[in-house]
C-alpha positions in Angstrom: -23.9 -12.9 6.8 -23.4 -9.4 8.3 -22.4 -11.1 11.7 -19.6 -13.2 10.1 -18.3 -10.1 8.0 -18.2 -8.2 11.3 -16.3 -11.0 13.0 -13.9 -11.3 10.1 -13.4 -7.6 10.1 -12.7 -7.6 13.9 -10.1 -10.4 13.5 -8.4 -8.5 10.6 -8.0 -5.3 12.7 -7.0 -7.2 15.8 -4.4 -9.5 14.0 -3.1 -7.1 11.4 -4.3 -3.8 12.0 -6.2 -4.0 8.7 -9.7 -2.8 8.1 -12.3 -5.0 6.3 -12.4 -2.2 3.6 -8.6 -2.4 3.0 -8.9 -6.1 2.9 -11.6 -5.8 0.3 -9.5 -3.4 -1.7 -6.4 -5.8 -1.6 -8.7 -8.6 -2.6 -10.2 -6.7 -5.6 -6.6 -5.6 -6.7 -5.7 -9.3 -6.7 -9.0 -10.1 -8.6 -9.7 -12.6 -5.9 -6.6 -14.8 -6.5 -3.7 -15.8 -4.4 -0.9 -13.2 -4.8 1.5 -16.1 -5.0 0.0 -18.9 -7.1 -2.5 -16.9 -8.9 -5.3 -19.5 -8.2 -8.8 -18.0 -7.7 -10.2 -18.1 -4.1 -13.3 -20.0 -5.3 -11.1 -23.0 -5.9 -10.4 -23.1 -2.1 -12.7 -23.8 0.9 -11.6 -20.7 2.8 -11.0 -16.9 2.2 -7.5 -15.6 1.2 -5.3 -15.1 4.1 -3.4 -12.1 5.1 0.3 -12.8 4.5 2.7 -10.7 6.6 6.2 -10.6 7.8 6.4 -12.2 11.3 9.4 -10.0 12.2 8.4 -6.5 10.9 4.6 -7.0 10.8 4.5 -5.7 7.1 1.5 -6.8 5.2 2.5 -8.4 1.9 -0.6 -9.7 0.1 -3.4 -12.2 0.4 -2.6 -15.9 -0.1 -4.4 -19.2 -0.3 -4.4 -21.9 2.2 -1.6 -23.7 0.5 0.8 -20.8 -0.2 0.5 -18.9 3.2 1.7 -21.9 5.3 4.0 -23.1 2.7 6.0 -19.8 2.9 5.8 -20.0 6.7 7.2 -23.5 6.8 10.2 -22.2 4.8 10.4 -19.4 7.4 10.1 -16.6 4.8 13.6 -17.4 3.6 14.5 -16.9 -0.1 17.5 -19.2 0.4 15.5 -22.0 1.7 12.9 -21.7 -1.1 15.6 -21.6 -3.7 17.1 -24.8 -2.1 13.7 -26.5 -2.4 13.5 -25.3 -6.2 16.9 -26.7 -6.8 15.9 -30.0 -5.1 12.7 -30.3 -7.4 14.7 -29.5 -10.4 17.1 -32.4 -9.7 14.1 -34.8 -10.2 12.2 -33.0 -13.1 11.9 -35.0 -16.2 
């Protein structure tokens, strides 16, 4: 609805300095898919989330409800994610 779009746009601006139009542009550029796992938004219950660097505030892309917190849990650390990949590879058949 128009009211929920307005609320969503307000939250985008308040939390990320991002207009609703810019969010839609990012969404369209990603074809409605998570920028990390490439699964379409329609497979999830929620909209794609704005991913950003918590230190610099830099916006990176729109992620699904799995990838966004997953990256956060690894504290945006490439090294920690590589360690997790190495761990999983040890048990891959």
